[in-house]
N, C-alpha and C positions, 0 to 999 in steps of 0.2 A: 499846792498841786499836783495831781496826781501822778503816777510812774508813769502812763503810756508818755502823756503832757512834756514832762520832762527828755524821754527819748523822744518826742519828736523832737521838740529844742535844740538836744543832742545833734540829731541828725544833720538838720538843716542849717543850723553851722556850724557845723564839715562841711556840707556839702558846699555853701558861700569862702569859706573859708577858702577851699583845692579848688574853685571858680577863681578867687584871686589869686591862687600861686600859679597857677596858669596860665591865667591870660598877664599876668606881672613876668612870666616864662618869656611868654609867644612877643611883649612888647620890647623885652629886654635885650641891650644892644652893647658891643662891644668895639671898641673904636680902633682903629691902626691907624698909623700914619706911613705911608710908604715916602710921599713926596712932600714940598710943600705945596701942595697941590692935590693930592690923589690917597683918600683914605676907605679903609674895608671895611664891612661891617658886620660883625657876625650876632652869628644869634638864630634863632630857632627857622630851618630853612635855610637856600642855598645862602653864599658870602656874595655881599652887595660891594659894588667897587661905587666910589662917587668921585668926579673929581673936577674943578674946576677951571671954568675957562672963563675970559672974559666975557662973554654972553650969556652964561649961567652952567647952571651946571647939569654933569649927563651925570647917567646912574644906570648903571647895567648891577641886572635883579631886581626883584621886589619881594622876592620871598612869598609868604605861604595866605597870608590875610590883607583883607585892605589893612585891618588897625596898624598891622609892619607897617603894612604900605604909607598910613598915616605916620608912620616913629619915624621913616627911610626917611621920608619929604621935611618935616622937620630935620632931619639931625645934618640930613645934604644944605641948612638953609642956614642953620647955625654953622658949621664949619664952613661953608663956602662963602657964607652971606648973598646969597645971591638963589634968584627959582629956579627950580629946576625947569629945563628946557627940550632936556634931548631924555631919554628912555628906552636901551636897551636890551632886549631879554636873553639872554642866553640858547634858548631851548625852551619848550614849550609844557615841561612839565608845572602844576601846581605853586610847588616850592620855589620859582624860578617870577612868577607871572604875575600870581595870586594876589597883591601888594599893586599893581598896577592902578585901579578903579579910585584909590584912595588921592592920584595925580590930578591937577587942573586940565578939563577936559579940551581936546586942542593942542595939546598937547606933543607935538612928535617922538614918533613910539618907530624904531625898528629892530626888525630881524630877519627870518631868512624867509624865504617864499614855504617854504615845505614846513617851520614852526606854527605862523600863520595858518597853513591849511590844518597841521596837527591840532589846534585849537579852535578851527571852527567844526573839524571831523569830531573831536577826541574830547570833546571840554566843552562844548554849546554849550551846556545848560548854564554854565557860569558866565561866558560873555553873552546875558541878553541883558537888555534897556539900559540902564546909565552907564555896565560895568562895560557894556560894545565899544562905550567911548574913546575910549584905552587902551585896545587889544592893537596891533600891528599895523599902520599907517601905512610903515613903505618897507618894500619887504629887498631884498636882492639873492640874485640865484648862488656866487662862487666868492665877491669880493666886494670893495665898497672903501674908497677913502672919502674922509673927511678931514673939510678944514674948519674949525671950529670959535671963534672967540680966540686967537692965538691956542691953539693946540691943534694938530696934528694924530688924528685915528683912525687904525685901518682896522676895520669888517673882515674875517674871515672865512670861509667855509671849506675846510679841511679835507673833508671827505665825512663817511660815517664810521659813526662810532653810538656813542650813546645812544642816539638818534640817530634819524639823516638827515638830520637839519641842525642842528649844532654849528654857531660859532661862538669863535676868536678874537675876543678883542685887544687889541693890540692899542698900549698910551704910549703912542714913540719918545717923544719929547721924554716920559718916565724910562719908558727904556723895561715898560712892567706889560705883561701881556693878564688876561683874565679869563680860563678858561670851560667857562659854565663846565657843567659835567662829563669833560670831555678828561676832566681829569678828578680823582677826588686822593684826597693823600692822606693817605693810611687810614684809606676808608672803603668797605666796599662798595663798588659801586654798584645802581646800580642799572638794567643792560636791558632797552628796551627793545626787543624785536616786535611789537607786534606795532611801534611806528618806527619801523626801516633800521631799526639795531641793528649791530653785527660787532661780537667782538674779533671775528678774523679779521672787520678788515680797519675796524680799532687797531691797529698796528699803523697798519699806512696811514691813517690821517695823523695818527702822535705824531712819525720821521719828519710829516711836513710841518706841523707846526715845532718838530724841535731847527726846522729851514729858516725859521721867521726869529729875527735879529731884536734877541728881550736880556734880558738879566733875571727877573725876577715872578714868579708866578701869585698869580691870585686863579687857587684852584676852584672847581663850584662850590665842593665842602673840604676843611681841614686847613692849616694857617697854610701863611702864606710858605712859595718856599725859595725855588732855581728851576737854574736846568738840568740838574742832578737830580734831586725831588722830580724835575718828569722822566729820566728816563730812570729810574728807580718804576712809574707805574707803567711806562711802557714796557716795561719786564717785566711786572707782573699779568700785562695784556696780555704778551707774547706766549707764556707760559698756562694763558688760563689759556687763548686756543691752539696754542696745540694740544692742549690735554681734551677738546671735544674734538680736531683731527684724528687722534687716537684711539679716542671712545669711540668715532663713527667705524675706521678703518676698521676697528676690534670686532665689532658687533658685539661693545659692550651692555649693559642694562643699564639705565641711571644710576642702582645702585650702585654697581661695580666700579663706573665712573668718578660718582662723587668719594669710595673707599680706596681709589690706587695712590692717593698720597704724590703725585706727581707733580701738585701746586703746593710751593716750598717758598713763592717772591712775597709772599701776603706776610709775612711775621711782621707781625704790630699790629696788622689790622682789624678796627672793631667795624661793628656796626655805628653807624651813621643816627643820632641822637633828635628828635625835634626834639620833645616836651619829655617822649619815653623815646626808645630803642625802636629802629624801623629793623623790617624785616630781612631785609641786604646779608647776609652774613656768606660765610664761604660755603657751605650746600647751596646758599642763593645762585653764586655767582658759578657753578660748576653746573646747576642744574641748568642756567641759560648757554653756557656752550654749550650742556650733550644738546638741547633744544633743537640749538640752529644747526648745530653738525649734523647731527638726523632728524633735518625736516620738522623736529614734534612742536609744532607753534603757527598761528594762525597770523599773519598782518592783516593790522584790524584800518589801514589807509597807505 
């Protein structure tokens, strides 16, 4: 065998091994049981919740790829012994919605009205053809209560924050909420100003969430936490909002805002990972706060 053939064979094997590794990472699911009927599935993408009801399984958020959605669907069936009858999307980002097409067409899919609008306007290329059958087919604006298979589920849009369409799911019988990306537990959050998100209004939205009746919190990213963990994230967002306001009032440049050292509530925060770390870090969140406070961004929808 010639040298170039050996090199080609080696590179081909390397690429195959890399693809196998990435696929394995994307399909990997860690399961945490929170009650007899409620589980959290963690992996590449946002946290997924699975609730068992007498009518079937409820799944909140479906991660980034249809193959992950298929894994979630299989796992929900294994955990609950039932098919999924309801999907809930906490917001429009692809790491919480792009697994939807793996579910049975005709499945009930819930979101806020603004989330559906963002999917149609900002993510339209994905939601074509067969995928369109698993877009949200039922929406609400402020609050919605569900009685399903002996379980009570409340959906609340507490206000603007991560986007302008985020919802929080209260599993009332379990005393647990799923915040979607209104909370990141010790990870730097994405702040989607272009889709109506706001650091400044995020504070009020989190305070609204804290008035809900719950004990434990499933964040959009990170470990399950509690009211104390949510308050810590609120303190971080409040400090970030103040930094933005101060920068605008003082006429600081972006570079000056980043260098102020006013943000201290992010101790121990990390970048979110899918297979590799994403771009959200300390500089990113300060940049977003500065852009909002100074008007240096363009809303897209």
